N, C-alpha and C positions, 0 to 999 in steps of 0.2 A: 504494501499500499504505499502510494507515494503522498508525501503530505507539502505540499505549495509554500505552506505558510512558514517552516523552517527549511524546506530542501533537502529532504530525509527522506530514505524509504526504509520501513520495516517489513518484517516476514511476519504472514497471517496463517491462519488455521487452511490446512488445502482443502480443497473443496471435496464436498463428501460422497460425490460423483464424479471419476474420469470421464470425460467426454471432451470429443472432437465436432468440428462442423455445427457449435451450437450456435446460442445468442447469449447476448449479455446487453439487458437493458434497465437504463439507470431511471429510478424514479427518485425525483429531488435531490438533496446531496447527499445523502449518507445511504443507498439505499441500492442493492444490486439485483436483478433478479435472470437467472440465467437458465434458459428453457432448449430441451433436446439435444441430441448431437448423436455419437457412437463411441461407445463403451472400449470398441476393440478396434484395432487396426483392420482398412479394408482388405480383401484376399482378392490377390491378383488375378484379372481375369473372370467371367462367369459374372451372372447376376444376381446369384442366389447370397443373403446372409444368415447365419446362424441364428436360432432365437434367442433374445436377451441382447443382443449385439446392441440395439437401441436405448437411450436412456430415457427412461417416459418420468423420472422425476422432476418437477419444477425447484429450484432452489433459490433460498432469499440468504445476503451477504448485507451486511450491516459493516459502516466504517464509523470512525467518531465514536461518541460514548455510548453507540446501539451495539460496537464491533464482536459484543459477546455475543450476541443474539442470532448470529451467522447458523441457519438451520433449513434442512429439506422439508418444504411447507405444502406439498401436493405431487398428482402426477397425473396424465392425459390416459383418461381410461371412459370409454362410454358404454352404458352410462354412467355417469361420476358416481363417485359414494357418496354418500351423508353429506360430506363438507369437503372434500377434495384433500385432504391429508392423510386420509386413511393410508398403510402400504399397499403398494399395486399388487392386484393378483396376478397367477401363472397363467391366465387364460389367453387366445391369442386376440381377444379383441381387443386387449391393451398392448398389444407388442404392433399392431395395426396401425396405433395411433401415435406414435414416435415419428420421429422425422429431423433430416439433417439440411442444413444448405437451403434453411428457411428462413424466415426475417420475422423479427417481431419489434413492434413498435407500442408507446404508450399512447392511446386517448386520454388517458387520464391514469390517477393514482390508482385506482382500484379497477383499471380496464386495460387489458395488453392483449392484443391484437395479433396473432401468429398464421402467416400467409404461407402457401408453397414448401417447397423442399422434396428432397425423396425422402421413402419410407419402406419399410419391409409388410408385403401382404400377408394373408395367412398360410400361404403354401410358401414363404420364405425369400418370394423376389421383388426386387426393386420395383417401386412405385410411385407414381407421383399424385398424390392426395387430391380429391375433387374438392374438398372442404375447406375451410380456414377454421382457426379455432379461437375464441374471445374466453380469454382467464378473468375472471372477475374474483376479488379480493370479499373471502367471507372470515371476516376479524384476521387473523394468523395464517389463514389458509388460501391458495387460488383454486378456486372451482373452475375444469375445463370445462366448455359449452360449444357444441356444435354451430358455428355461424348459419344463418339463415340464407335463401333467396340464392342458393347454386349455380343456379343459372345465369349469375352475375359473375360468378369466376371461373377463373381460367387456370388449369393446372399449371402449374409453373414450378422451376427450381433455379438457382442462378439468378434471380430475379432482384429488384431494389425495393425495398418500402420506405419510403419519407414520409414526415408530418409534414404539413405545411399549418401554419397557424394565421387563420383569418379571423374577425370580428370576435376574439376572444374567446373560438375553439377552434380545436388539435381536427384536422382530415387529413387520412392515411391514403397516400398515393402509390400505389403498384404499379411497378415499370417493368419492362424487358421480361429475359430469365427463356428457359428452355423449356417445350413439354413433353411429354412421356417419350415420345419418339426422338427427341434431342433438336425440333424444329424448332429455328429463335423463334419468339412471342412478340408481336405487338400491340394487341392492345392493353389497354390503360385499366387499371382499377382503382373507383374511389371510395375509400369507406366515409363515412358520417361517423361524429364525435362519438356515438351510441356503439357503433360497430356493427354496422348495417351497409352492407356493397348498394351502389347506386348504378343505374343502367346507365348506356348512351355514353360513358366517361371522356372517349375517345381513343385514339391510337396514335402510338409514336410516327415521324417522317421514318423513321428508320429502325427496324428491330433489331434488339440487340441482348446480349446477355455478357455479364461478368463486369458492367460497364459501373457506373459511380452516378452517383445523384447527390446532391445539396440542397437542403432551403434556404431562400433567402426571403429576406424581411418583404412582408407585404402578400404572401402568400403566392411564393412565385418558387420555382424550382428548375435547377439547372441540371442537364442529364447529357453523359459525357462519357466518349470512353467506350470500351469493350469489344466485342467481335459483334458481326452482321451476318448475313442470312447464310451468306457463302463463307463464313468464319474470317472474313477478310477484319482489318484491324482499321476501325471507324475513328477518321478525325472529326467528324463534322459533330458538333454538338448542339442540343435543343434548348429551348427556354420557352416556358411556358406561364402562367398564372392561371391561378385557380379561379372559376366564374361562379357564382353561385346564383345568377339569376335563372330562374327557370329550374333549378335541380344543381346539380355540381358536376363540372367539366371542366378537362385543362385547356386553355386559349393560347396559342404562341405566342409571343410580344413581342410586338411589330419595333422593326428596327429597320436605319437606313443603311446596315453594315451588315448585314446576316453572317459573314467570314469572319467577324470578331470575334465571335464566340466558339470558333472553330480551334480544336488543338494546333499548337506549333510544333507537336513534338510528332513528325510523321510517319515515327517509326511506330506508334500507337502505343496505349496506355491500357493493359488489362488488371480488373482490380485495383487500379489505381488509389492512392488515398485523396481523401479531401478535404478541407477545411476553413470555415469562415472567418475572417478577420471581426473580433467586437468591436474594432475600432472606424470602422468604412462597412460597405455590400461590396468587400474583394472575396476572391477564392483564391486559396492556394491547391495546386495540382500537383501533386508529387508521385515518385514512383512508379508502380505497376510493371506488369509482366510483359515481355514482346517477344516473339517467337523467334528462336536461333536460326539464324541465316541458313540458308540453304533447305529449306523445308518445303518439301514439293505438296502442294498442298492437295492435289488428286490423288497422290501416292498415299499419303498420310492422312486423306479422309476419315479414316475407321480407324485410326489409331492413336496413340496419345503423342502428344506435342511436348516438345521440350521449350521449356520459356525460361527467359535469363532476367533479369531484374533490371528496371530503368533508373537511371542517375538523377535524370534532368525533372525538373520543377518549377511552373511555369503562373503566372497571377491571372485572373481575370479581375474586371473591375467596370465600374460605372461611374468613378470620379477619377477620369485621368489627371484633372487638373491638383488633385489630391495626391494623387504617385510624384507629381511633379516636387512637391514639394518635400 
C-alpha cells in the first residue's frame, strides 16, 4: 500500500484468493473490491478449463483506519444465497457464473456493474456470458443479481467499461471487445445509473479491442488504440459526448480537425495506459503493446502473436495555449 502523504510503501495482508485477469474497483478513498479472475494458470492450447479454476468470490479490501477489515464478502452464484456472503456451493451453476477479462465499474457506492469477460460453461468449455451482473451491497456483503434486458447486451471480452458523470449521475459506457467467435465488436452499450441497459446507444466508427478509453469532464469519452477487425493497429481515435435527450446515446464531438485526436505513434498501442491530468483536460497516453516486427498477419491469423512493449508517450489537450505556458 502506497501512502502519498509521507511517500512510503508498506506491505499488507495477501489476497484471500489468488487471482489473475480480475478487476479491482475503487469505492471512495479507502475501499477496493476485487471481482472474478482465474486462480490457476491457463493451459496451453485447447478450450477446456478444469472446474474450480475460476474465482467466484468477491473480496473487499480497506486501507487507512479500516485496513484490518479486509475480507471476502460474497460470491457469484445464481440464484444468490440469502445475503450473498455464504460460501459458494460446489455445484456447476456457481462455476458458470465466474468470469475473467471482464470489466467492473462503480455506478454508486452500493452498486457495481460487471460486464462481459470469458467464463467456463457447464461442460468446462470457454464461453462468453450473454448477461451482465449487478453487485448490490447488503450490509457488509455483495449480492450478485443478473442484469435485465439481455437483448440490449452484446457478449464480449477484451472490451472497456467507462463511467461518464453527467448531471450528477454516473452512466457506464461499454465499448469494443471480441465476441465468442473472436470477431471484433462495434456496438456501444450504455447503462443507466441504476444498472439498466439503454437501447440504440450507437456504435464505434471502428470496431476495436484491447483499446483504451478515458472519461473527460462534461460527459465526454476518448477512445483510442487497440486492434481493429483485421487485427491491425488503429491510430485513429474517437471522441464522443453522452447525450441524454430522448434516452441515452453517444454523439461524436464536433471538431474542425478530426486528425488531432489520432495517435501520433504509428506503430500502435495495444492495452495502452491512459491518465487524466487534474489541472486541465489533458490526457496522457503511454506504453502499450506493439506486434513484433516480421509478423505475417495472414500466416499468424490463428496463432498467438508476440508483442513488445512501447516506450513512447503522448499528450492530448483542448487547451494548447496552456501547454505552451
